[in-house]
N, C-alpha and C positions, 0 to 999 in steps of 0.2 A: 475523447480521452478516457472515459470510463470503460469503453469497450476494450481499449488497449490494456487498461489496468486489470480488467477481468480476464483477458487472455493470459496475462502474466500470472495472475493468481491461479488460474487453471493449470498452468504449466509448472509453477514453482510452489504453490501454496500448500500442497499436500493435504487439502481439506477432505476429510472422509466422505462428506456428502456432496462434494463438488461445489464450485462457486455458483453454478447455474441455479441452485436451489435457494440461494441467499439474496436478500434485497440489498440495496446500496447502503442501508443503515445497519444491516445485521452485524453483530459482534463477531468478527473473524476469529478471535481467540476462543470464544465460546463454541465456535464451530470447529475448532481443532487446530487453528493456526499455531505453530510452535515458534519459539524465538529464533531457532535456526532458519525456519522457512521465511520468517520476516526479514532476516538478513539477505537471504537469497532473492526475495522480492525487491528489496531496496536496491540491490546491485542490478537487477534486471530493469528496474525503473530508471536508474541512472543511465543505463545504456540506451534504453528505448527513447527516452526524452532528452538525452544529451545534457544531463544536469548532475549536480552533486548535492546530496543531502547534507545540510550543515549539522554539526553536533547537536544543536538545539532541537532538532527534529528527530533525533535518534532515540525515540521512546515508544512505549507501547501505545500511547494515545494516537500517534501518527498513523499506525498501521491497524487501528481498531476496526475500521470499516472501509468499504469502497469509497464512500463519501469523504472520510477523513484522509485517505490516501490522495484522492483527487484534489482536495483542498490544499494539501501539502505540496503536491506537484505544481498546482496553479500558483501557489504562493512563491515557490522557488522560481518558476518561470517569469513571474511578474516582479521579482526582486524583493518580495516580502518574505523573509525567511524566519522571522521570530515565531517561536511557539506561542500558542495562546496562553 
């Protein structure tokens, strides 16, 4: 799952240093992720994993890191959609 998320971040994230230089817990916003790019990533994740992000997960924390995105996707796929 994280490899697919990284592919999406590489294609849509617009990260100046590239996703390959960042760890799974690295702050994507500190690395240059914009709000516009996070929306593009959300749409790509919805298509890739055939899911829909609930309103409760449409926040900065959900897209803060690869780990956070993976946790959100796993939660949606497992039916647990409430934000922490």
